[in-house]
N, C-alpha and C positions, 0 to 999 in steps of 0.2 A: 579631822578634817581632811577630807578626801582633796587631792591636789589633781588636776590634768593637764596633759599637753593639750594644744590646739587641735592635733589630730585626734585624740581620744575625745574630745568634746566633739567636734564633728560627725566622728562615728558613732556616738552615742544616740540611742533612737527613743525619743520622748515617748510615754505610755500613751493610748489613746486617751482623751478626757472626754466626759460627757458632761455638759453643764447642768446644772442643777437648777437654775433657771437661765433661760435662753438669752440671745442677745448679749451676752457678756455679763449680765445681771450679777448672777451669782456662780462660780465654778467651784468645782472641788478644794478643799482647803483655803479657800480665799477670804477676803472679812468686807461684811456690808456695814453699813451704818446708816439707820434710818434716822433723821432728825427731824424737829419741827415745835411749835410752839406749845405751849400747855392748853390742853383740851383741843388738840389737832388730829385727834384719833390716829395717835402712833401704835397704840397698842393693838387697838382693833386693826389697822393695818398690818401688823408684825403676825397676828394671830392669821388673819386671813392668809398671810404667806406661807406661815408653818401648815396650815392645814392642807393647802394647793400642794405643796411639796411633799407632804405625808402621804396624798392621796396621789399623787402623780397628774393632777389635772391643771391646765392652765391658771397663770395668774395675770388678770387683766389680759389677755391675748398672749402670753409669754408662755412659752410652752415651760413645762417642769419634768424633771426626771424624778421619780418614786425615789425618796430617800427618808430613813428615819431622824426623825426631830426632837432635840428636848428643848423645852420651853423654861428658861429660869427666870420667875417672874418674882420679882422682890416688894413691889410698891403698894399692892394693896391685901388685904387679909385673904386668906384661903377661902373661907366661905363666900364672899364677895366675888372673888376670881372663878370659884365653881360656876356661880350664877351666869359670868358672862361668857365662860367656856360653853356650857351647855346651853345658853340661848343661842350662841353661833352655831353648835352642833346640831341642834335641833331645825334653828331657822334654816340652815343649808342643806340636811338631811347629810350631813358628811360624820362617820365616824371611823375614821382611818386608824388601823393597829399601830401604825408607824410614828405615832405622835405622844410625847411624853411630858410631863409636867413636874415641876419643882416650886415649890412657894416656901422655901426655906428663910425664914427671917433673918437679919442682920448677917447676912451672907457677905463677906469681904473678901473680894477676890484679889486684891493688892497684898493680904496677908497670907502666910503659909497655911493657917488653917482652912479660911476658905478655899485656896486653892487647891490644898490635899482632897477636900470635900469634893468639888467639881471633877476633879482627875479621877477619884475613886467612881464617882456615877459615870464618867465616860468609858470607864474601863470596864464597868459591869453592863452597862446599856448599849455600848457601841453607836451613840448617835453620828450620823454624817454632817448634822447641822445643828450646831448649838446657838441658841437665842437667849440674850440677856436684856431685861426690860426692868427698869431702866440702868444707865450706865453709873448716874451719880450714887444709887442706893449701894451699888457693890464696892463704891470706894470709901477707904476711911479715912483718906488724906482729902486733900483740895483738888477738886475738879480742873482748877486754874492752875495747877503747878504741876509744871513739866516732869519732875521727879516723881511725883506721887502717881501721876497718869502713866508716866514710862514703866512703873512696875506692874501696873494693872495690863497694859499692853505686851508687856513682855511674856506676862504669866498667861495671856490668851494665845500669844504665838506659839507657846511651848505646848499648851493644849492642841492646839490647832497640829502643830508638827507631828506631837506625839500620837495622836490618836486619829489623825487624818481626817479631821472634820472642818468643814467651814464655820466661821463665827458671824453671828449677826448681833447687832447691838442698837438699842433705841436709845437715842439721846437727846437732850432739849437745846433749843436753842437761847439766845440771849432775848431781854427783852428788846422789842422792836424800836427802831430809830427813827425819826423823821427829818425831813428838811425844814430849812425855814418856812416853807410855804405849808408845811403839813404834810407832806407828800412821803409816805412811808419807802424807806432805802432798804432795798432787798439785797444782799452782797452774797445770796445762795450758801453755798457750804460754809463760808467763813463767818455766818451767823451762829454756827454751834457754838455752844457754850462751854468757855474752859480752854484748856490748853490747845494750841495747834498741833501737838503732837496727833491728836485724835483724827484729823482730817488729812495729816499727812501719813499717817499709818493704812487708812482703810484703801481697799481696792475698787470700792463701789460706794457712792454716796446718793441717797434718794431723801428730796426734801419733802415734807408733807405737809399741804395748808389747806384750812377749810375755805371753801370759796361760796359756799351757800348753805342752806339749812341742811341738805344731805347730799352734798357734793362735796369731793376731796379732788384737790390737785397734787399730782407727783411731780417733781423736778427732778430728773435723771442729770445729777452734775457730774463731779469728778467720776471717772472711771478708769483705773489702771487699762483696761482693756481697751483695744482700739476700735471706739465707737463713739460717735458724737453725742454730745448732750441733748436730751430731748425732753418733751412734757408730757403728762398724761393725765386727763380729766376723768374722775370716776364719779357714781351718782347711784 
């Protein structure tokens, strides 16, 4: 642990930081959580983000800097995931070299074996962004238990610090609640399923919501960087 005087801290020059996604959405070595209900196109949204970063092209108008991205997808079998990835790549004519995929089943990142597996992959492939899709599948414990979630988040912070990578996680929200009049209650990031540790841990939270047959709404909620919350509609 390094200890500095006030003068030493004042004399230290921070390194120049180039945002991975502009407007403070994703900076190097920061943490993003993209959350939404079941069937709200979360995986498609995070895939689009991964391809944009790997290619260094804008993501819904936000500038990106070209980075190496590792997508760790646990939810669907490799064959089905391959179909989804190729459909996206062919449909968008996007084949960046800097995007990597892993579909290892039963990967539990709150345990040492799963952590060591990801640690080794990061050491070999040196991604600058690691995407985990979805969170509940990489937990062997209870997503509502602060101790179980805390182990996972601590491991992600070790990966982040050790390999100088940003972390992006896909997460589910709770079942929607309604008022006595039947009006849906939207509590933003607080709708996230499980322990509040997750929302306290993130640097950027993005809510995803389907608003039409082929349209999505993104709510940029909690952000540790100095920027106001905003809303983006995409179709």
